[in-house]
N, C-alpha and C positions, 0 to 999 in steps of 0.2 A: 195720266200721261201714257203715251203710247210705248209699247213694250221695246226693248233694246233688239239692236241687230241679234239675228237668230241663226244657228246652226245648230246641226243633230246632237241628240242627247248624250249623256256620258254614262258607260256602265260604272258601276259602285268601284272599282277597282281603279278604273282611269279616272274617275272623281278623286278618290284619296290620293293618289300620285300627282295629281295636277294641284290638289290642295296644299302640299307640300311646297310644289316648286312655286305656287303662287306668293307664298308667305316667305320666301327666301329674300328677298330684299327688304321686306318689311323687317325682318329681324337684323337687319343691320344699321338702324337709325342710330345716328351717333348721340341723341339725346332723347329722351322721353320726358316731357315737361307737364305736370297740371297745369292749366292755363290760369287758375285761380287761386289765390291763398287761401281760400277757405271756400264755404260755399257760391257757386256761382248765383248772378243776380237773377230774379224771378223767383217764381213758385218752384220748389223742387220737383225733379223728374220722379215719377212714381213708375218704375219699370222692374221688370226681372233683370237677371244678371245679363250682362253685356256676352253678345255671342254673335258667330255667324249665322245667318237665316239661309244661305244657300244649300239647296238641297241636290242629292245625285241626279234626281230626273230633270232639274232647271235646264234650260236651253243653253246654248254656250254663246259667246262673243268671240268673231274671229278662231273659232276652234277650240275655246277656251273657258274655263269658268270664271266665274268672278267671286270676290268675298263680297257678300252683302251684311254689313256689320251693323248691328241694332241693339238696341236698348243702352244708348249711350247716355248716363248721367254724369259722368265724370270726364268732362273736356279735356282734352291735351293736344300739345303740339309734337309731332313726331319729326324730328330734324336730321334733314340728309345733309352733308356737308361735302363738297367735293375735296380732293386732296389739295393739300395748301398750296402745293405749286401751278394748280390749274385754276383755283379759286378767283375770281375777276371781283368779288365785292357784291355783287347783285343779289339780291334774295326774294324769292317767291313765295307767298303765303298761298297753300292749294287746299280748296274747297271741293271736295268730293260730291257728286249729286246722289239722287235716291229719293227724290220726291219729298224730302224730310219725313222720310220713314225709316228709311236704311241709310248707309254710304256705302258707295262702289268703290269700297277701300282700295283696292288693287287697280282696278281698271281707271279711276279717275282720282288716283291719290300716288301709291307708293310707283308705279310706274312711270308717272310724270315726274315724280321726284328724280327717278333715275335718270331720264332724259335730260332735265335741268342741270342735274349733276354733271352730264357729259359734255354740257356747255359752259360749264366753269360757275354755275348760279346755285347758291344754296336754297334748299327746297323744305320747308315747313308744311307737313301734311296737319291739316287741323281736323282732329276727331271732334267735331262740334256735336252739341246735343241734338239727338234724336230719339223718339219721333216726336214732332211737333206739328205735323200735318193738321191734326185736328186742335190746335192753339188757335184764340181770337187772333194772332197775329203771326202766321206760322215761322217768318223769316225771323222773328226778332231775337230770340236766344242764338239762333246760328250765326247771326250777324255779331250779336255782342262777341260770342266766342271768337269770330274772324277778326273784329277790332282789338280783341285783347291780344290775339296772335300776333297782330303787325306790332302793337307798342313792344310786346315780350321781344318779338326779333329784334328792333330796334335796341331795347336795353341789353342784348347780348352781343352788339357789333363790335365791340373792341373784342372780347373771348373769342368770337367766330370770325373776327376778321370780314366784317361786313361796312358797307357803305349805306348810311342811314338814309341816304338820299334816293338809293335805287333799291327800296324794298317796295314789292310790287303784289298784285295777288292775281289767281287765276281760279277759274272756278268751272264746273260743268251741270248743267240743267238747275236743279235745285241750288246746287252749289254755285251755278253763273249767278243766280241773283243774290245768293249771300254774298260771294264777292264784290258783284255789280254795286249792292247797296252799300256796302263797305265804301265804294268809289264816290257813287253820288251823293252820301251823307257828308263827304268832303271834310273827313274830320271832326263831325259831330258826333260826339260817342252817345250811344245807346243804351247808357248805364252810367251810374254813380262812381266816379274815381275808386278803387280799391286799394291801391297803394302807389308807390312811387314809380312803379311802372307805368301807369297811366298818365303820369306828367308826358311820355314821351307821345309823338304821334299815332294816331290810328288811321292817317289817310294815306291809303296807298300811292305811289308815285306814279302806276300805270296798272291797268287790268287788261287781263286777257278773259275773255267769255266765250265759251265753247257751248253751243246751242242752249244757251240761258233759257231759262222758263219765268213766267209771272209778270214780265214788265208792262205787259198791254193787256187791256181790258179784253174778254173774251168777244163780247158782241163789237164793239167798235176797232179793235185792233189797232187802238191809240194806246200811245203811254198813258199808264195809271196817274193820278194826280200827285202821288207821292212821288214820282220819279222827276226829280227837280235838276234839271243840266244848267251850268254855268260855265263861263269862262275859266273858271277855277277848277273845274271837274278833271280827273287825271285822263289822260288818253287811253284808249281802249282799242283792243283788236279782237274780233269777232269771227265766229265760224258758224255756220248754220248749213242744214240740206234743205232745199226746197221741199222735200216730200215727209218732213221731219213732222211726227203729230204734234208738237210742242213747235208751235207756227213761227215761221222765219221771222215774221214781223218784231218778235222780242229784240231779236238782234237789228234788225233793220230801222225800227223807230227809233231805238236808242242810239243807232247810228247818226240816223237824220238830225236828232236834237244833238248831238255833238257838234255836228257840222255847222248847224244853224249858230251856236255858241262859238264857233271858231277852235275847236279842241281837236288838234290832228289825230285821227282816228284811222282805223283801216278795217275793212268789212270784207267777208269771203262768204258767198252764199253760192253752193252746188247745187246740180241738179237733183243729184241722189245721195242717198248716205242712211236716209232714218235718222234714229234717234240712239244715243247710248254707246256709240262705238269708240269712244275713250280715244286713243292714239294707236291703237291696235292696226297696223295696215292689212287693207282688205284689197287684194286684186279687181281692179276694175272701178275701184271707189278712189278718185282723187282727194276727195274730202279726208279721207283717213292718213293723208300727207301733210296734214297742217302744220305740225310741226316746225316742218323746214320752213314754210311761210311766215310762220310766227318768229322764229330764229332770224331771219332775214330783217323780219320789223323790229325786233328788240336791237339789233344790231345797229341799222340806221339809225334808231332814236339815240342810240348811246348807251344803252343800258347795260350793253356787255362790254363796254372798255374795261380795260385792265385798272387794277386799282392803282390810284395816284397818277394817271394818265390822262 
């Protein structure tokens, strides 16, 4: 996958200062829950201790570092709830990207949660299992974790003041295909039910996919055969840059399949922006203003309506 948007490197002192600033919102999660009651499905992850793989010399995105969280063997849901008076009942399960090697934890996770909270939406950032890039089906464990997070969110609807019919998902890059597979699998759980939580649906009501990867065949640029779209597939919102090394056809082809199936969806392809910008605004790159367009789409579709109205 192409390298992310790059700006000058940090000094070590600046790196440490920004590290503390980047983790500030992450520390404010209302709840941190292990996704599984015991061992997650599949083979246990054989990794060293979980850690941030970012280095002081790494390139920056919009002038700031990112948290590259890796060696995740214990998947979790990090829950960010808006104030009760602002909460509208909608919720979004967020899947950060990172090529199935790491998770861009703040850039494509906690910063997105902060934005969603600002528009009244509860945000659940999924710390899904990585690395899985070398596994036979690299998306399987992440999708299992995302599906479990969707069911878990619905199981907490009364406690968190949520509407189970308005639980969606959002993902970036590899997290985009994770969120996308959770949608196109249409409630077909990719693991045996673990407990009563799995009696609740794992189908997202909608999906927001930002520069998603791995939907199309590299040679033909057509959807891979395991991407099945029907009229029951949830509506989706796409953002991609034409000059992204992860080809825009990943968004375009899935959008066209949704259109053919009669599923109302929205596609934005910009001429510039590259890959991995998250939602950090960059002057001169309108693609980085996608959250406003997404908010408008969510509102038009009724996902942001006040609870009970």
